[in-house]
N, C-alpha and C positions, 0 to 999 in steps of 0.2 A: 432600306431597312424593312419595308413592307414585304419586299421580295423574299428576304431571308426568313421573316416570320411565316410567310406562306410555305416556304421550303421546309421549315421546321415542322409545321403542321402536317404537310404531306409525308415527311419522313416518319412522324409519329404514327400516321395512319398505316403506312407500309409495315412498320414494326408490329403494330397490333394485328395487322392482317397475317403476318408471319406466325404470330402466336396462335391465332384462331385456326388457320388452315393447316399448320404443321405443328400441333401442340407438342407431341412427344419429341420430335426432332429438335425443335427450338428450345424446349425446357432442358433436354439433355445437354445441348450446347451451352446453355446458360449456367448449368450446374457447376462448372469449373469456377466461374466468376462468383457464384453464390457461396461456394465452399471457401474460396480464397478470401472474400470480404468477411465472411463469418469468422474464419480463423483469426485473421489479423485484428479485427475489431473486438472479438471476444477476448483475445489475449491483452490488447491494450486497455479494454474496459476493466478486466480483472486486475491488471497491474495498477491502473489509476485508482480503483477502489481500494486495493491494498495499500497504496501509497497514501491515500486520503485517511485511511484508518490508522496507519502508523503515525502520520502527522498529528492526528487528533489525540492519540494515546500519549504522544510525547510533548503535546502543546503546553502542558503544565510545567514541564522541566526545561531549564536552560540547557541548551546543547553543550555548553562549556562546563556543565557540572562534572566534577571529578569524583571517581570512586577509588579511593586509596586503600589498597588491600594486598594480600599475598598472592592473589590469583589474577590472571590476565583475562580480559573479555575476548581477546582474539588470539591468533597464533603468536608464538614467541620464539625467539632464537635461543633462549635459555633452555638447556635440557630439562626434561621433566623431573629427573631424580634430584636435580639441584633446586628446582622450584618447590618441590615437596619439603625441602628443608627450610624454606623461608618462614620467619616467625609471623604470627598474626599481629595486626596493628593493635595497640593497647589504648585503653581509656586515658591513661596518663599522656600518651602521645597526642591524642585528640585535644586534651586541655592545653598542652604546651603549644601546639600549632594554633589553636584558637587565640592564644594571647600574643603570637609572634608573627603570623602571616600578614603581609601587606595586601592591599587591593582585594580584600575579601568581603563579600556580603554576609556569608553565613557558613558555619561549619557544624556538622552534626555527627553523631555516632550511632551505628546501627548494628544489630546482629541479624545474620541470615540463619534461620532455624527451621527445623522440620515442622510439618503441618500438625495441627492438634485438633482436639474436639473441644467444643464449648457448650456449656449447659446452662439453661435457665429453668428452674423448677423441674418439670418432667420432660421438657423439650431439649433435644440434643442435636447439634449441628456438627457433623464430622468433616474432616479434611479442610480445616480452616487455615488460611494463610495468616500466620501471626507475624507482626512487624514490631519487634522491640526496637525503639529508636528514641533519641533524645528530643527535647522540646523544639529544637531548631528545624526539625523536619517539615513542619507546616510552612515555614518560609522558603525552604528549598524546593518542595514539591508543589506548593500552592494548593492545599486542600480546601474544598468548599463544603459547607455544613448545611444539612437539612435542619438539624436541631443541635443545641448545645455548643460545645467548644472543644479545643484541643487542650491537653494538659500544659500547665505553665512551667516556668523554670524551677520553681521550688518543688513542685510535684515530681518533675523529671529527675532532679538531682537527688531527692530523698527516696526515689523508687516507690512512690505511693501507688497503692493498688487501685488505679483508675484505668479505664479502658474506653477507647473510641471504636465504634462499630461501623463497618461498611454497610451500605444500604441493604443489600440482600441478606446479610447476617441478621441485621435488626429485624427485617421483615419476617424471616423464618422463625426467629425466637419469640418475637413479641406480637406479630401480626399487626393489628390496628392499635394496640395500646401504646402508651408513651414509655419508652425505655429509660429516659433520663432519671437517674437516681436509683434505678433498680440494680440488684446485685446478681452477677452471673459467676459461674465457676470455670476457671482455666488454670491448668497446672496444679489442680487440687486446691487452689486458693480462691478466695472471694474477691471479685473486682466490682467496683462501682462504675456504672455507665455514665459518662459525662458528655458524650457527643455522638451524633449520627451523621455520617457523610452523605452528601447528595449523590443521587444515582449517576453513575458514570457510564455504564455499559461495558460489555466484555472487551478486554484488551487483546492485543495481538501477541503478547509475550507471556502467556500463561496466566499468572496471578494478576488481579486487578483490584482496585480499591473497594469495589462492591462486595467482594468475597474475602476481605481482609479485616483484621482487627489490629489496633495500635495500642501498645502499652509502653510505659517508661522502660528504657533499656536497663536502668539501674535496678529495677525490680528483679530482672533475671540475673544481673551481676550479684545481687545480694543473695539470691537463692543458690546459684551454681558456681559463682566465682568467674574468673576471667580465662580459665584454662580448661574449658569444656569442649571436647572434640565435636559435639553435636551443634555447636554455635560457631559461625564464621563472622568475625567482626569486620566492619568496613567504616572508614572515615569519609563522610560526604562533605565535599567542599564546593561552594558556589562562589566563583570569583565575580568581581565587579565587571560590568559590561564594558566592552571596548578596549580591554587590556591586551597586551601581547601574550598569547597563551603559551608560546614556547618559553618565554622568559618567566612566566608565572609557574609553569611546571618545573622549570629548573630551580626556582626558589623553593617550591614544595619539597623537591628531592633534597636540596641542600639542607633545609631545616630538619627534615626527618632523619637524614644521615647524621646531622650534628646531635640530635636527640639520642640516637642510637650509638653514638660514639664510633662511627665507622671510619676506617682509614681511607686515605685518598686512593689507594690502589685497589680497594674492594669495590666490586660491582654492587649495584642496588639490589637489595633483598626484598623488594616490594614493587608493586606495579601501580602506575598512575594511569588509570583508565578514564578517558574522556568520553562523554556521551556522544559528542560529535563524531568520534571515530567509529562508534557503533552505527550511527545513522549513515555515515559514509559507506560502511559495509553493506547496509541495507539498500542504499541507492545503487551500489554496484551490482547487487543481486537483481534488483528491479531492471537495471539496464540490460543485464544478460538475458533476462526473461523476455524483454522487448525484442532483443536481437534474435533470439531463437524463434520467437513468434513471427517475425518478419521473414526469416528463412523458410519456415514451414509454409507460411502463407504464399510465399513467392512461387513455389512450385504449383500450387493450386491456381494462382492467378495466371501463370504461364499456360497451363492447360486451358483455363478459361479464355485466354486470349486466342488460342488456336480454335476454340469452339466458336467464338464470335467471328473470326476470319472465315471459318467454314460456312457459317450461315450466310455471310455476305457474298461469298463466291457463288453459292447456290442461288442467292437472290439475284445476282448479276446475270447468271445464266438464264434464270426463269423470266427475267424482265428485259432480255436483250431486244426483243421486238419493241417494247415500250420505250427503251432508251433511244432506239433508232428513230422512232416517231417524234420523240421530244427534240432530238437534234435536228431533224428535218424541218421542224416548226420553228427553229431558231434558238433552241436552248444551248447555252455555251457549255464548254467543258467544265468550267468552274461550277456551274449550276448542278451538273450531274455529280461532280466530285463531292460537293457539300451535301447533296441529297443522300448519298450512301454513307458519308461520314456521320451525319446526324443520326441516321438510322442505326448505325453500329453503336454509337454512344448511347442512344435511347435503350437499345436492347441490353447493353452492358449495365446501364444504371438500373434497369428493372431487375436484373440478376443480383446486383449489389443491394438493392432495397430489400429483396427477399432475405438476403443474408443478415441485414441489419434488423429486420423484423424478428428473425430467429434469435438473434442476440438479445433483443429486448424482452422477448418472451421468457428466455432462460434466465435473464437477470431478475425478472419479476418473481419467477418460481423460486430461485435460489435465495432471494431476499426474504421471502416468506418462510422458506423451509429452514434456513440457517439464521443464526444470530449474527448476521453480517450484511451490511448494506452494499449490494452489488449495483453500481451506478453506470448507466450508459450515458455519458456526457454528450452535449451538443457538439463539442469539438471532434469527438470520435465519429459522430454521425456525418458531419461535414467531410471529415477525412475519408470515411468509407465511400461516400457518394462521389467525391472528387477522384478517388483512386479507381472506382469503377468506370467513371467517365474517361479517365486517362487510358485505361485498358481498352475501352471501346474505340477510342480515337486511334491508338496505335494499331489495334487489330484491324480496323476498318480502312486504313490508309491504302494498302495494296489493292484490295477489291475495288475501292473507290477510284483509284487511278486507272485500273483496268477498265472500269465502266466508262470513265470520262474520255478514254482514248479510242473507244469503239468507233469504227467508221459507220455513219448513219445508214448508208445503202446496204453494206454488209450485215449490219445489225438487223435491219428490217427483213432482209432476205433469209438470214439465219433463223429468225424468230418465226417465220411463216411455215 
């Protein structure tokens, strides 16, 4: 064991000597490994950070949450002209499903509407995401409050002019003062603030709770009715955990078809969008990004491998005389082999570490510049180091074998 530790120490000394004596040549040869490790770890770190952000954004939602509506979240086999003829889901359909669906935790009703401006005294906030929704929404999405509360069933059903503000909206309108009980204007009407949500942070999918306001859906129904083209209704359904989702979706479809009086030979004129399908789509995109990253990095690592091999062949040639002397003093072929292998691995790991440092620097800069946490995890650091060591090992095998098979007499004579 002590022999191999001494061997590792000598190999490290040879590697440092190569860096000192031939800086430009060695650094250029290591550049391929540096670029390769930088590319793959940068891609993996970006994808991990993106995946972590998506997971955080969706953590409050059950992945089995269903969005029942006339539109599909993803591609559909139904022609567009036919989809455009689908009717919107109705409030009456929501109430009917609420009283008839089995294995259901909660059902809510929501409008997707255009963005609006909101005003308090002389202060105005534009481009606000308005979320008209029934009172069950708090149980479906799991909202957390800084102050106040969400509206109750009575306020929701009667369409009371109450409003819940996202953290950033409240901050922009009221600064340090307490918004609870204050009146603001939206849709030309006066709303009473009853709740402020906790700060959530920017989301990956456009709107987030910090920049949203929540009002009873029946307020808008009372103002505009149910047939307004600027409002897209959706029925939110949160099933109980552990149920068979295929069977549950079939029950949802059967119940809605019955409510609509559809015939057996008619196709569904609605879509049952499950949040897990959306997350599966995101996972697929992330997997493709990882795959592309590995392909791009593979070429750089291949070039880096040739660079390491080139350094080692030059090193063998320059130290031919020393190899002959070592062998004449009793050094075995295995000792020479490991000496050059260790040196190749050390040089490659140095190149890889430079790549990792570059990724870390960029991650710090991007995290500060953008509202996005770019994380270089320990797993990716270990992967990058291990990959660099593997490239060094593979690249150094042939030069190391060449060095170990040199004849000591010929080696001493050649080196003189």
